[in-house]
C-alpha positions in Angstrom: 21.3 26.5 -20.5 21.9 28.9 -23.4 25.8 29.9 -23.3 24.8 33.6 -23.0 23.0 32.9 -20.1 25.5 30.8 -18.6 28.0 33.8 -19.2 25.5 36.2 -17.5 25.5 33.5 -14.4 29.1 33.6 -14.2 29.5 37.3 -14.5 26.5 37.5 -11.8 28.6 35.5 -9.6 31.6 37.6 -10.1 29.7 40.5 -9.2 28.1 39.0 -5.8 31.5 38.4 -4.8 32.8 41.8 -5.4 30.1 43.7 -4.3 30.3 41.4 -0.9 34.0 41.8 -0.3 33.8 45.7 -1.1 31.2 45.7 1.7 33.1 43.2 3.5 36.4 45.6 3.5 34.5 48.7 4.6 32.9 46.6 7.4 36.4 45.4 8.4 38.1 48.8 8.1 35.4 50.4 10.7 35.8 47.2 12.9 39.8 47.4 12.6 39.6 51.3 13.8 37.0 50.5 16.5 39.0 47.8 18.1 42.4 49.5 18.3 43.8 47.1 15.8 43.7 49.0 12.6 43.8 47.8 9.2 46.3 47.2 6.8 47.3 49.9 4.1 46.3 47.6 1.3 42.8 47.9 2.5 42.1 50.8 0.4 43.9 49.5 -2.8 41.5 46.5 -2.4 38.8 48.4 -2.2 39.5 50.8 -5.4 40.3 47.3 -7.2 37.4 45.8 -6.0 34.6 48.7 -7.4 36.6 49.0 -10.7 36.1 45.5 -11.4 32.7 45.7 -10.3 32.1 48.8 -13.0 33.9 47.1 -15.8 31.9 43.8 -14.8 28.7 45.6 -15.1 29.7 46.9 -18.7 30.2 43.2 -19.4 26.9 42.2 -18.2 25.0 45.1 -20.0 26.5 43.8 -23.3 25.7 40.0 -22.7 21.9 41.6 -21.8 21.6 43.4 -24.8 22.2 40.1 -26.9 20.0 37.9 -24.9 17.2 40.8 -25.0 17.5 41.4 -28.5 18.4 37.8 -29.9 21.6 39.0 -31.5 24.9 37.2 -31.4 27.5 38.4 -29.0 29.6 40.4 -31.3 26.7 42.2 -32.7 24.8 43.1 -29.6 26.5 46.7 -29.6 23.6 48.2 -31.7 21.0 46.9 -29.2 23.0 48.3 -26.2 21.5 51.8 -26.7 18.1 50.3 -26.7 18.3 48.3 -23.8 19.4 51.5 -21.7 16.9 53.9 -22.9 13.8 51.8 -23.6 13.8 49.1 -20.9 13.2 48.9 -17.1 16.5 47.1 -17.2 18.1 49.7 -18.8 17.0 52.2 -15.9 18.1 49.7 -13.0 21.4 48.6 -14.4 22.3 52.7 -14.9 21.5 53.1 -10.9 23.8 50.2 -10.3 26.7 51.4 -12.7 26.5 55.2 -11.3 26.8 53.6 -7.8 29.8 51.5 -8.9 31.3 54.9 -10.5 31.1 57.0 -7.1 32.3 54.1 -5.2 35.4 54.2 -7.3 35.9 57.8 -7.4 35.3 57.9 -3.5 38.7 56.2 -3.1 40.6 59.3 -4.5 39.7 60.8 -1.2 41.3 58.6 1.1 39.5 57.8 4.4 37.0 60.8 3.8 35.5 59.1 1.0 34.1 56.2 2.9 30.5 57.5 3.3 30.5 58.3 -0.5 32.0 54.5 -1.0 29.1 53.3 1.3 26.5 55.5 -0.5 28.0 53.8 -3.9 27.6 50.3 -2.9 24.2 50.9 -1.5 23.2 52.5 -5.1 24.6 49.4 -6.6 22.6 47.3 -4.6 19.5 49.4 -5.6 20.0 48.9 -9.0 20.4 45.0 -8.7 17.2 45.0 -6.5 15.3 46.8 -9.2 16.7 44.0 -11.8 15.6 41.4 -9.8 12.1 39.2 -9.4 11.5 41.6 -6.7 11.0 44.0 -9.2 8.0 42.3 -10.4 5.6 44.1 -7.6 6.7 47.5 -9.1 9.6 50.2 -8.3 9.8 51.3 -4.9 7.4 48.7 -3.7 8.1 47.2 -0.4 9.1 43.8 -1.7 11.9 45.6 -3.7 12.8 47.5 -0.3 12.9 44.3 1.5 15.2 42.8 -1.2 17.5 45.8 -1.2 17.9 45.2 2.6 18.6 41.6 1.9 21.1 42.1 -0.4 23.2 44.6 2.1 22.9 42.2 4.7 23.8 39.3 2.7 27.0 41.6 1.6 28.1 42.5 5.0 27.6 38.9 6.1 29.8 37.0 3.7 31.9 39.7 2.9 32.9 40.9 6.3 33.8 37.0 6.8 35.6 36.8 3.5 37.8 40.1 4.0 38.2 39.3 7.6 39.7 35.5 6.9 42.2 37.2 4.4 43.3 40.2 6.2 43.7 38.2 9.8 46.4 35.7 8.2 48.1 38.1 5.7 48.2 41.6 6.6 51.2 42.9 8.8 49.6 45.3 11.1 47.5 43.0 12.4 50.1 40.6 13.5 51.5 44.0 15.6 48.4 44.3 17.2 47.8 43.8 21.2 45.9 40.2 22.2 43.2 42.5 23.2 43.0 44.3 20.1 42.8 41.5 18.4 40.5 39.5 20.4 38.2 42.9 20.2 38.4 42.7 16.4 37.2 39.1 16.2 34.5 39.8 18.9 33.4 43.0 16.8 33.3 40.6 13.8 31.2 37.8 15.4 28.6 40.6 16.5 28.5 42.1 12.9 28.1 38.6 11.2 25.3 37.6 13.8 23.7 40.8 13.5 23.7 40.8 9.7 22.4 37.0 9.9 19.5 37.9 11.6 18.3 40.4 8.9 19.3 38.0 6.2 17.2 35.3 7.4 13.9 37.5 8.2 14.5 39.4 4.5 15.2 35.9 3.0 12.0 34.4 4.9 10.1 36.9 3.5 11.4 36.5 -0.5 10.9 32.9 -0.3 7.3 33.3 0.8 6.8 35.9 -1.8 8.5 33.6 -4.8 6.9 30.3 -3.7 3.2 32.0 -3.8 4.1 33.3 -7.0 5.3 29.8 -8.4 2.2 28.0 -7.3 4.1 24.9 -8.1 5.8 22.2 -5.6 8.9 23.6 -4.0 11.0 20.9 -5.5 9.3 21.0 -8.8 11.3 23.6 -10.0 14.8 24.2 -10.8 14.5 27.3 -8.6 13.4 25.6 -5.8 16.5 22.8 -5.9 19.1 25.7 -6.6 17.3 27.2 -3.3 17.5 24.1 -1.3 21.2 23.8 -2.1 21.8 27.4 -1.3 20.1 27.1 2.3 22.0 24.2 2.9 25.5 26.2 2.4 23.6 29.0 4.3 23.3 26.4 7.4 26.7 25.1 7.0 27.8 28.9 7.2 25.9 29.8 10.0 26.9 26.6 12.0 30.8 27.3 11.4 30.0 30.8 12.7 28.1 29.6 15.6 31.1 27.3 16.6 33.3 30.2 16.7 31.3 32.6 18.5 29.8 30.0 21.2 32.9 27.7 21.8 36.1 29.4 20.6 35.5 33.2 21.0 34.8 33.1 24.7 38.1 31.1 25.3 40.0 33.6 22.9 38.4 36.4 25.1 39.0 35.2 28.4 42.8 34.3 27.7 43.6 37.7 25.8 45.2 39.2 28.8 47.7 36.9 29.2 48.5 36.7 25.5 50.3 33.1 26.1 50.1 29.8 24.1 46.5 29.2 25.3 45.5 32.4 23.6 47.6 31.8 20.2 46.0 28.3 20.2 42.4 29.9 20.2 43.4 32.5 17.9 44.5 29.8 15.4 41.6 27.9 15.8 38.9 30.8 15.3 40.7 32.1 12.1 41.0 28.3 10.7 37.3 27.9 11.1 36.7 31.5 9.9 38.7 30.5 6.2 36.2 27.6 6.1 33.1 29.6 6.7 34.4 32.3 4.0 34.8 29.3 1.3 31.4 28.4 2.2 30.3 32.1 1.8 31.7 32.1 -1.8 29.7 29.0 -2.7 26.7 30.8 -1.2 27.1 34.0 -3.2 27.4 31.7 -6.4 24.1 30.0 -5.8 22.4 33.4 -5.2 23.7 34.3 -8.6 22.2 31.1 -10.1 19.0 32.0 -8.4 18.7 35.7 -9.8 18.4 34.1 -13.3 15.9 31.1 -12.4 12.3 32.0 -12.6 10.4 30.7 -9.1 7.5 29.5 -11.8 9.8 27.2 -13.9 9.0 29.2 -16.7 
């Protein structure tokens, strides 16, 4: 693998994590409000930092893409950036995503009133990413590209909400001041959100795999793409198992004992959060594999 391509994959993995955690921070803020538990005051700062980093990594990725597309050395890719932006489909897709990152950044100035704009910016970012993916081979505004956009957003909500919640529940001081009922309600809402997002991920992901394998026309394990996808699916299965364990075995006990707020409830709370942390770590690996897949051809070419 060429160093520039390896750099692209690394940056794409960072972007996937940033996008997911930005979407997850939005979801956790909404869940915190609905549960009555609230959200830490630092959450808005996290959101601003995440989308600023997203915009900066987008600029770095554009420079790398210009070097790859022009065949120039990294230091001399500046002359190719304008051509990539104005003369390539990738340039249009990148511009859409970058505008989304800027909108999400500007939305943080408006505080809570800027949350709809923050969400719209993230959606634009995902649209740009979908337009620059394998799904765009079917054409712009195609059904396949739209389904991939839904897949990206659902994956971000699923992975991001788990990652952000695992950090928020352990480190945010306001969470500790919430009542037992509010803490249980937040975790119940998180479980419902993750389950719903997972169903969308599985349906859209199955569609994407069917389209890509039909395009490949080679044995599934005969390409690097197939092997990477297998590893990603194994991690997805592990994340589903961890989430299912929490949802079906720990969450009922936690909710049933929320009224007492005694040692049994605290123990169930600790078990839920511990498994949530493990699930969050697996989610990070899933996002890394997704970045590798995005830079691997299904046809093996």
